[in-house]
C-alpha positions as CSV (number, residue, x, y, z in Angstrom):
1,X,-42.1,-24.5,-61.1
2,X,-45.8,-25.3,-60.8
3,X,-48.5,-22.7,-60.0
4,X,-49.5,-24.7,-57.2
5,X,-45.9,-24.4,-55.7
6,X,-45.8,-20.7,-56.4
7,X,-49.0,-20.2,-54.6
8,X,-48.0,-22.3,-51.5
9,X,-44.5,-20.5,-51.4
10,X,-46.3,-17.3,-51.6
11,X,-49.0,-18.2,-48.8
12,X,-46.2,-19.4,-46.5
13,X,-44.4,-16.0,-46.9
14,X,-47.8,-14.1,-46.2
15,X,-48.5,-16.3,-43.3
16,X,-45.0,-15.4,-41.9
17,X,-45.3,-11.6,-42.9
18,X,-48.7,-11.5,-40.7
19,X,-46.9,-13.1,-37.8
20,X,-43.9,-10.7,-38.1
21,X,-46.6,-8.1,-38.0
22,X,-48.1,-9.3,-34.9
23,X,-44.5,-9.3,-33.3
24,X,-44.1,-5.6,-34.4
25,X,-47.3,-4.5,-32.9
26,X,-46.4,-6.2,-29.5
27,X,-43.0,-4.8,-29.7
28,X,-44.3,-1.2,-30.3
29,X,-46.8,-1.6,-27.4
30,X,-44.2,-2.7,-24.9
31,X,-41.9,0.2,-26.3
32,X,-44.8,2.9,-25.8
33,X,-45.5,1.2,-22.3
34,X,-41.9,1.5,-21.0
35,X,-41.4,5.0,-22.7
36,X,-44.7,6.2,-21.0
37,X,-43.3,4.7,-17.4
38,X,-40.0,6.4,-18.0
39,X,-41.9,9.9,-18.6
40,X,-44.0,9.6,-15.7
41,X,-47.3,9.3,-17.8
42,X,-50.1,8.2,-15.5
43,X,-51.8,5.8,-18.0
44,X,-48.7,3.7,-19.5
45,X,-51.1,0.6,-20.1
46,X,-53.6,2.4,-21.8
47,X,-51.3,3.6,-24.3
48,X,-49.7,0.3,-24.7
49,X,-53.1,-1.3,-25.4
50,X,-54.0,1.6,-27.9
51,X,-50.9,1.2,-29.9
52,X,-50.9,-2.5,-29.7
53,X,-54.5,-3.2,-30.9
54,X,-54.9,0.1,-33.3
55,X,-51.4,0.7,-34.4
56,X,-50.0,3.7,-35.7
57,X,-52.7,6.5,-35.0
58,X,-52.6,6.1,-31.5
59,X,-48.6,5.9,-31.5
60,X,-48.6,9.1,-33.1
61,X,-50.9,10.8,-30.6
62,X,-48.7,9.5,-28.1
63,X,-45.6,10.9,-29.5
64,X,-47.4,14.3,-29.5
65,X,-48.5,14.0,-26.1
66,X,-45.7,12.1,-24.3
67,X,-43.8,15.1,-22.8
68,X,-47.1,17.2,-21.6
69,X,-47.1,15.6,-18.2
70,X,-43.5,16.4,-17.0
71,X,-44.0,20.3,-18.0
72,X,-47.2,20.5,-16.1
73,X,-46.8,23.4,-13.5
74,X,-48.0,23.3,-9.8
75,X,-47.8,25.8,-7.1
76,X,-45.6,25.2,-4.0
77,X,-47.4,24.8,-1.0
78,X,-45.1,26.8,0.8
79,X,-44.0,29.9,-0.9
80,X,-46.8,29.6,-3.8
81,X,-44.2,29.8,-6.5
82,X,-45.4,28.1,-9.7
83,X,-42.9,25.6,-11.1
84,X,-42.7,22.4,-13.1
85,X,-44.0,19.3,-11.6
86,X,-41.2,17.6,-12.5
87,X,-38.6,19.3,-10.3
88,X,-37.7,17.5,-7.1
89,X,-37.7,20.8,-5.2
90,X,-39.0,24.3,-5.2
91,X,-36.9,26.3,-7.1
92,X,-37.5,29.4,-5.1
93,X,-37.7,28.2,-1.4
94,X,-36.2,24.6,-1.8
95,X,-38.9,22.7,-0.2
96,X,-39.4,19.1,-1.4
97,X,-41.7,18.5,-4.1
98,X,-43.7,15.2,-3.3
99,X,-45.3,15.0,-6.8
100,X,-42.2,14.8,-8.2
101,X,-41.9,11.0,-7.9
102,X,-42.9,9.6,-11.5
103,X,-40.4,12.3,-12.9
104,X,-37.6,11.4,-10.4
105,X,-37.9,7.8,-9.7
106,X,-34.6,6.0,-9.8
107,X,-36.2,3.2,-12.3
108,X,-36.5,5.7,-15.0
109,X,-33.1,4.9,-16.9
110,X,-33.9,1.2,-16.8
111,X,-37.6,1.9,-18.4
112,X,-36.0,4.2,-21.1
113,X,-33.5,1.7,-21.7
114,X,-36.3,-1.0,-22.2
115,X,-38.4,1.2,-24.3
116,X,-35.3,1.9,-26.4
117,X,-34.7,-1.9,-26.8
118,X,-38.3,-2.9,-27.8
119,X,-38.3,0.1,-30.2
120,X,-35.1,-1.2,-32.0
121,X,-36.7,-4.7,-32.0
122,X,-39.7,-3.4,-33.3
123,X,-37.9,-1.4,-36.2
124,X,-35.9,-4.8,-37.0
125,X,-39.1,-6.7,-37.5
126,X,-40.5,-3.9,-39.5
127,X,-37.6,-4.2,-41.8
128,X,-37.8,-8.0,-42.2
129,X,-41.3,-7.8,-42.5
130,X,-41.0,-5.7,-45.7
131,X,-38.2,-7.7,-46.9
132,X,-40.4,-10.8,-46.8
133,X,-43.5,-8.8,-48.3
134,X,-41.1,-8.0,-51.2
135,X,-39.9,-11.6,-51.5
136,X,-43.6,-12.9,-51.6
137,X,-44.2,-10.7,-54.3
138,X,-41.0,-11.6,-56.3
139,X,-42.1,-15.2,-56.1
140,X,-45.4,-14.7,-57.3
141,X,-44.3,-12.4,-60.2
142,X,-41.3,-14.8,-61.2
143,X,-44.0,-17.8,-60.8
144,X,-46.5,-16.1,-63.0
145,X,-43.9,-15.2,-65.8
146,X,-42.4,-18.7,-65.9
147,X,-45.9,-20.0,-66.4
148,X,-46.8,-17.6,-69.2
149,X,-43.4,-18.5,-70.8
């Protein structure tokens, strides 16, 4: 095997790895977008763009903050009892809570399923990316050893 063939194979695999990494970022951004929609987050597009463009740091921040909106407390306009915004009715007087729609939306299971699907695809892409990187390193090492010997 010539040195040129080793380098060409190495750079082809690195190029494939870069493309897989872009696909991984897109899948993670889509997973965050649908997860944010399923959890009633008011800014799902912002979180998706941050994760898609900047990667893991905003992803970790999103994971830390993703349940905070549903647990926010509001005051019932009728009996003035304090309850979670995600409840469809006041637990004390039973009056309808108009602010619960993002948390009681019938499309939530669909959004959650899409988020899970995109996350699974992202994890598969991550595994393939790591495997391709190891294969590229292996080709480089074997090529250098065969040239030295």
